[in-house]
Each structure stands twice: as structure tokens, then as C-alpha cells.
Residue, then its C-alpha position, 0 to 999 in steps of 0.5 A: m316448860d317441861n317439854i323443852n330440851i336443849d341440844k348440848t352440841t348445838g345449843e338449839v332448843i328442842e321441843i318434845p310434844a306432850s301427848k296430843y296437845n302439840l303444835e299440829y293439834a292447836l293448828e287443827q283446832i283453829e282450822r276446825i273453828a274457821n271451817d265450822k259454819a253449821y251454826l250460821t246455816e242453822a241460824f239463817d234457816a231459822l230466820y228463813a222459816a220465821a220469815s216464811n210463815n207470814e207471821p206479823t211483826i211484834e208491832q202487829g202482834g207476831s213473834n218474828d222479831k223475837v225469833a230474829e233477836a234470839v237467832a242474832e243473840t245465839v250467833k253473837v254468843r257463838e262468835t264470841t266463844n269462837q274468838k276466845l277459842i282462837e285466842f286460846y289456841s293462838k297462845m298455845v301455838d306461840d307457846l309450842k313453837p320451837k324456840t331459837d337460841a335468840d329467844s333463849k338469850q332474849q328471855f335471859l336478858d329480860f330476866v336480868m333486867n327484871s332482877e336488876a330493876s328489883r334489886r335492893p340497894g346495898t345487896g350484892q351483884t348477882n353473877y349472871a354469867d355463872i347462871w347463863k353458863a349453868m343454864n347452857n351446860 
């Protein structure tokens, strides 16, 4: 959260993008992944080439089935990688979205609830109002 500032006059949370890793970059990466279909074209080309060579199937002593299995596994692994990348960039987008005052308040309320839930009996009450004021000055 080093790239977050709070406007003292409005209380609005302002994000300061860090180098190239900003909201625009993350969205561009998601779009690039969505538009990258070259590996699918290559996979279909490999399948077409294997089918075109009139090679018999594995049962008949040929290798077309093995080619098809290898291509399918390659596509499967690539799609899994793309899904992980999209999850990563989606999280980045969520983290980089400008935060509203309501987001800050909710985050603080969650902090208070977690703190109170873990407070040991007999310990003094924390003055959350002072913490809130300090955060917003």
C-alpha cells in the first residue's frame, strides 16, 4: 500500500501508480492473453499435418494418436497457464483500483472486528476513535 495517498481536503484515497505496474498495464496483459491464439493455430496445424500424412493409428502401428495426445496436452498446459495469469492480473486490477472512502471505512471496521474478536478478557478496550482520527489526519 506504499502507492496510496489520502487527499486531506476531501478524504478521498488517491492511488499513485508504481512504474509500469499500474491498472492500465494489468488490463493490457489480460487483453493480450485473451487475444493470443497463435498457440491454438499451431496446435491445429500440427493435428492437420498429422492427419494429412495418412499415418495409421496407434492400433495400426502409426503415431497420429500420440501426436494428437501431445498437442492436446500442450494446449491444456497453455490454457492452465493462461488461467493462472488471468487470476494474477485480475487480483492486480482489484488491488490497483482506486479505493473509495467507503472502502477505507469497511477496511477499518473489519480491523476493529478482528481486533475485538482476538482481544483477551481483562485487557483494556482499545480507543478505535483515536486510531481512526490519526489515520484520517
